[in-house]
N, C-alpha and C positions, 0 to 999 in steps of 0.2 A: 138475823145475825149480822154483827158489824163486819164491814169490809175494809181492809187496809188498802190505801191508794199510795203507790210508790212513785218516785220521780221517774217520769217516762223517758224513753230514748226517742227523741223527736227528729233525729237526723242520724245518718250512718256513722258520722264521726263524733257524735256527742258522747262525752264521758261524764259530764256534770251539767247541771242547769241552775239558773237563778230565777227565783220567783219575782217577777216584775210587779205584778198586781194580783191581789186576791179579790175576786168579784163576789165571793161568798164569805160569811163570817160564821164562827161557831154558833150553832143554834139555828141557822138558816135551813129551810127545806130545800132539798136538791132533787131535781128530776133528771131522768136520762136525757142527755143532750145539752143540759145546762153548762155554761162556761164556768168552770171552777176558778181558774186563774190564768194569767198570762205568764208564760215561762220563756225566759231568754236563753237560747241555746248558743252554740258557737257560730251559728249562721244567721239566726233571725229570732225575733220575738213572736211566739206563736200562742194561739189560744188552746187551752187544754180542756176538753169536754169530759163530763162525768158519764161513765157507762153504768152508774148505779143510781138508785133512788133511795131517799131516806133523809136523815138529818145530819148535817155536818157536825160531828161530835168533837173533832180534834184537828188542830193544824200543827204539823210537825216542822214545817219550814216557813218562816215568816217572810214578809216582803223584803226584798233586798238581799236575802240570804242565798248562798250557793251551796249545793249539796250534790253528791255523786248520784248517778243513775241508780235506781232501785232503793234509794233512801226513803224513809217513811215521810210521805208528803201530807197525808190526811187520813182520817178514819170517818167512814159514813155508816150509819146504822139507825136503829130505832131511838127515838127521843128517850132519854133517861137510862139507856142501856149501859151496863158496866163494861168499860173498855180498859180498865186498869191492867188486865192481863195482857192485852195487845200492846199497850204502851211499854210496860215493863219488859215484855218479851223481846222488844226491838230496841230498847233504849241504848244498850251497849253498842250494837251494830250501827245505829244511826249516828251516835256520837263520834264513832271512829271514822266514819265516812264523810261527815259533814265538813265542808271547808270553812264556812262561816258559822260562828256561834249563834245560838238562838237569841233573838232580840228580846224575848220575854220567856221566863221560865214557866213550864207547864205546872199544873197544880199537883203533880205527884211529888211529894216531899223528897223521895229518894233520888230524883234527878237533879235536885237543886241544892241540897244541903248535905252535910256530913251526917253519917248515921247517928252520931251522938246527939245531934240537935233535933228536938222534937218540935215540929211546926203545928200550932193549933189548927183544928179542923176549919177548913174554908179559907185559910190564910195562904196567900201567894206572894212569894218573894220575886220582885221584878229586878232584873239586873241590867247593867249598862249594855245596850244592844250593839251589835256590829252592823253599822248602817252602810258600810262600803267595804270593798274587797281588801283595801289597804289599811283600814281603821284598826288601830291598836288601843286607842283611848279616846274618850269623848269629853266634851265640856257642856254642862247644862247651861244653855243661854237663858232660858226662861221657864219657870214652872207655871203652868196654866191651871193647876190644882193646888190646893193647900191641905195640910193635915186636917182631917175631919170632913172633907168634902166627899160627897157621893160620886162614885165613878161608874160609868156604864161602858159596856163593850163599844169600842169605836171612839170613845172620848179621847181628845188630845191631852196627854199627861204633861208633856214638856216639849220644848224645842231643844234639840241637841246639836251642838256644833261638832262636825267631824273634820277630817283632814281635807275634805273637798267642798262641803256645803253645810248650811244649817238646815236641818230637816225636822219635820214634825214626827213625834213618837206617839203612836196610838196605844191605848190599853186594849188588851184582848181578854180582860177580866172585869167583872163587875163586883162592887162592894164599896167599902169606905177606905179612903187613903189614910192609913194608920201611921205611916212613917216615911220621912224623906231622908235618904242616906247621902245624897250629893246635892249640896246647895247651889244656888245660882252663882255662876262664875267659877265653880270648882271643876277640876278635871279628875278623871279616874279611869283606870284600865277597863277594857271590855270585861264583862262578867262581874264587875263590882256591884254591890248592892245599891240600886237606884231608889227603890221604894218598896213598901210592903202594903198590900191591899188585902182586906178581909172584912168580916162582919164588924159593925160598929161596937166599940167597947171591948174588943178582944185583947187579952193581955199578951203582948208580944215581947215581953222582957227577955232579953238574952238572944232573941232570934237574929237580929242584925249583927250583934257583937260576935256571933260565932261564924260569920262569913268573913272571908278575907277581902278587905276593901282595897287597900293599896292606893288610895286617892292621893293626888298631889295638888296643892293649891297655894297661891300667895294670899288668898283671902283668909278670913277668920276660920279657925278650925271648925270641924263639923259640930253642929249644935245638938243639944239634947232634944228629946222629943217635945218637952214643954217649950223650950226656947224656939224650936223650929215652928211650932204652932203659932207663937206670938209674932215672930218675924214675918211669917207668910200672910198674916192678916192684911198688912200694908201692901204686899205684893198683889194679893187678890183684888184689892180695890182699884188698882191701876193697870191690871193686865190687859183689859180690853182696849183701854186708851193707848197703851204702848203698842199693841198689835196694829191698831189703825195708823198710829203715827209712823211706824216703821214700814208700812205698806205691805205687810205680809198678808197672804191670802190663806185662810183656814178652810179647807174643803176635804171631804172624804175621798179616798182613792177612786171609788166608783163615780162620784160626782166629777172628779177631774177627767176620768176616762170618757164619760158621756159628753162633757164639755169639749174635749179634744175632738171626738168624733163629729160633733155638730158644729165645730168651729166657733164656739162661744168663748168670749173673753171673760174669765172668772172674776176679774176685777169689777165688772159691771153687774154681777149677780149679787143680790142681797141675801145673806144667809139667815135661815130661820132656826138653825141649831144652836147649841150651847156656845156662848161667847161669840155669836155671829157666824158660826161655822156653816159652810155651804153644804147642803145635803143633796141627794139624788133628786128629790122632788123639787128643790129650788131650781136646779138646772133644767129639769123637764118642763117646768112651768114658766121659765124665763121668756120674756118677749122684749125685743129691743126697743119697742115703742115706750114701754114703761120706764126704761132707763132714760130715754130722751126727755120724757116729761119731767122726771124727777130732777134731771140736770138743769132744765129750764127754770124749775121752781126754786132751785137753790139760790139764795141771795149771795151777792158778790162778797159780802163781809165774812162768809164762812170759809173762804179760801184760806188755806194754811199759809202762814208766813214763814219764810226761811229762817232757821235758827242761826244766831250769831255765836260763833265759838269764842268763848272768853279765854284769852291767853293769861297764864299766870304772871303776876307782876314780879319782876326780878330787879332789885335795887342795883344801881350801878356799883361795880367793883365787887359784887358778891357772886359766888359760884352757886349754880342751881342745876339740879338734874332730877330726872324722874324715871322710874322703871315702869315699863309697859309689859304686862303679862303676854307671853308668846301664845298666839292662837294656835289651834291645831293646824290650820293652813300654813302658818309661818313655820311651824316645826317641820312639816312635811316638805315645804319648799327647801328649807335648809338641808334636810336629809337627802332629798333626791338630787339636788344640784351638786352637793358635795360628792355624792357617789358618782355622778356623771363626770365631773371635772377631774376626779382622781382615778377613775377607772378607764375612761375612754380617752385615748390620745387625740386631742383636738388639733386641727390645723384650719387655717382660715384663707379664703379666696375672696378677693374684692374686685368688682367691676363697676364702671360708671355707665349708666344707661341713658340714652337720649329719650326724653319723654314728650317731645313736641307732637308726634303723631298720636300718642296715647291720649294727650290732652284734647286734641281735636276729636278723636273717636268718642271719648267720654262725653264731650259736649253734645255730639249728635245723638248718642244713646239716651242721655238724660232729657233730650227734647221730646222724647216719646212720653205721652201722659202716663202718670202713675208709675214711672220708672226712675229709680235712683241708684246709680252705680258709683262706687268710690274707686280711687286708684288702688286701694288695698284689695278690693274685689278683683280688679284686673290682674294684680300680682298673683293672687291665689289661683285664679284660672290659668294663668301662664305657667305657674309652678306645676299644677296638676297635669297639664299637657306635656310639659317637659319631662316630668317623672315617668310618663308612659313611654317616652323615647329613651330614657336612661334609668331603667329599673334598679340598677345597682345602688343608686342614691336612695331608693325607696326600700331599703333593706334593714335587717336587724341582725345583730351579732349574737351568736350563741357559741359556747365553748367547743361544741362538736360540729357545728355547721353554721352557714350564713343563710338566713331566710330572705329570699327575694320576693317582695310583695308585688303582685301584678294588679292589685286593686289599690286605689289611691284615696286615702283618708287624711285630709289636711287638718292639722290642729292649728287653731288661731289663738295666739296668746292674748289674753284680755286682762288688763289691770283692774283690780277691784280694791276696795278699801283695805283689806287685810293682806293683800299680796298679789298673787298672779294665778289665774286658772287658764286651762287650755281646752275649751270646748272643741269638738271634732265635727268636721263636715264629712260625712260618709259619702264615698263614691263621687268625690269632687269633680273628677274629670268628666262625669256625665251631666253635670249641672251647667245651666246657662249663667251668664253674668248676673242677670237679675235674680235668679234663684240663689246664687251665692250671696248676693247683697242682702236679700231678705232673710236668709238663714243666719248669716253673721250678725245682723241687727237683732234678730230674735234671741240668739244664744248669748250675745253680749248683754242684752237686757236682763235675761235670766241670771247671768253671772253676777251682775251688779246688785240684783235683788236677792241673791243667795238662793235662787230657785233651781239651779242646775242639778240635774240628777246624775248620779255616778255613771250611768250608761252613756250620758252625753259627753263624758270626758275620757272615754276609753277607746282604744283601737286606732289611735293616730299612727300614720306611717311616715309623716313628714310634718314639720312645724314652720309657721311663718310668724315672725315677731316684728311689729312695725312701731317705731317711735318717731316717724316722720312728722306726725301731727304735733309733736312737742318741739319741732325745730331741730331735732338731732340730725346732723349730716351723715354720720356713719357710726356704727358700733358693732361689737361682736356679742354673740349670745352663747349660752351654755346649752348643749344638746339636750333635748327632752327625750331621755331614754324611755323605751328601747329604740327610738328612731336613730338613724345614722347621720342625720343632718338637720340643720335648722337655718333658715334664711332670715337675716337681719335687714330690714328695709328702712332707709333714711328718708329725709325730706327732699322734695323736688325744689331745686334751686335755679333761679334765673341767673345766668352767668355768660361770659364771653366763651364761645366755642369756635373751633375751626371747621368750616364746611367748604369743600371744594377749593381749598387753599385760601379761603377768605375768613376773616374773624367776624362772626356775627353773634347776635344774642340768641341763646338757646336755653332750654330747660333740661336739667339732668338730675339723675337720682343715683345714689350709691347703694349697691347691694353687696352684702357680705355673707358668704356661705361658710358656716362652721361644719366641718366634716369629722367623722370618726374614722381615723386612719386604719382601723382594723377591717373596715368594710369598704371604704371609699378611698381610692387613690387620687393623687393630685390631678392626673389627666382626666379621670372620670368626672371629678367635680368641675373641672374647667370646661369640659364638653357640655355638661348640664347647664352651666351659666351662659355659654354661648347660645344654646337653644333658647334659654329664657330671655336673653337679650333680643333675639330675633322676634319672639312673640310680642315683647313689650314695645320695641321700636317700630314694629309693623303689625299692629293689632289685627289687621284683616287676615293675617296668616293663621290666626287661631280658628278661622272658619274653614280652612282648607282641609 
């Protein structure tokens, strides 16, 4: 008899959980003790073991989704067993408790369509998934399948741009792609019809039309089924080349997890799956020697040449303008920063810090082999230590109370092509300078390649924004809520300074702290900056 698996309570304070990774897929055999999934709680990401044996028949909460404790997580039973009663018996309860909407709709027609619409047997309507906790709509960046293509479980259907990153979207169903509801470049709200999958040749007339789409786009309107088929032929012929050109890595979640555990760089692994997708076996059979040999064998002429951006010709005396469609990231930046500046009463405190000793210390640190520390890394470390001494700056405002955080998670603002993202260094105060440097470099690389996961951008308690590398002397930033403060870091400048009554040449840097006056008073912010100055002007004190 089939067994329902519900969202477990993995900590005493846990009220809901997020499925970080599924290590089993529908149809897989499951034994007692097998790891079903990795679940992110309010405290940590933990492995969740199965206490049952059988076949995984149903997944109720997809990767990246959040649901309340006791929500339907999965069903395990005998292969081919009828579980429609178990699903329908819990559908209402699960729907009301789930925070994030299902990324793909299950095959029960009643859970995805109005009762008046009859879905042909074997047909599944796939809707726009909620791939992050703040996502309200998504943009289809690339379709990796075209109408008429065969689709297997685990195949990548499309790349979807959320408000935080561009993420691969896998199919949890097998069949033929019968219909595409949102074309490349189009945006649509969560739960809009993304695609329809079913047996080849099935008549789906009226199925998509009876769903509320609500999509918005500046591109051409949604095409008919016949037009979509024609237009996607050209897309299919270039999709692999586009993927290679953009530097994206296609790999299954299990392959990514294994690579992470083994410390393997997925960019070096050759995928044997569809469209070069990296599978579990590719990672397990990977040997660094084979990569080295293939790199040596590669001729110099195969190196990619940088593309030149062709600027539009504008005749003298004529006006010219162009419209650029707002990305999901840009829309979110506009919304969040507007909310912050209009709801949080900002005030700013600026100090000038002498950086001579910091420059000497950095030179000594970087003389150690395989060590590379930047001035930004030193600022982040100093901030983390200063926050431990001034926890009121490390706080969050709520209408009924102020939350003082005694853990330090520093968000580091990173500029990307579409705007700005803030990856988070968790427990920054417990990191060494070299660990901070390595983590910042890794997260910045992921951000620029659009590979940051939502979990890597959540939970910050303080933010650092640095424009010094662009030669900016000083500036003010808008607070990254729910933080209470953000530090703006300017460039180090060589200039005349007064030391012991004498004018000498020194190196200084401007720091500006933006504070939320609801939680941080002027004196509190000033004391924090004084402590920060002490650490930066005498880096050895960070070891005390």
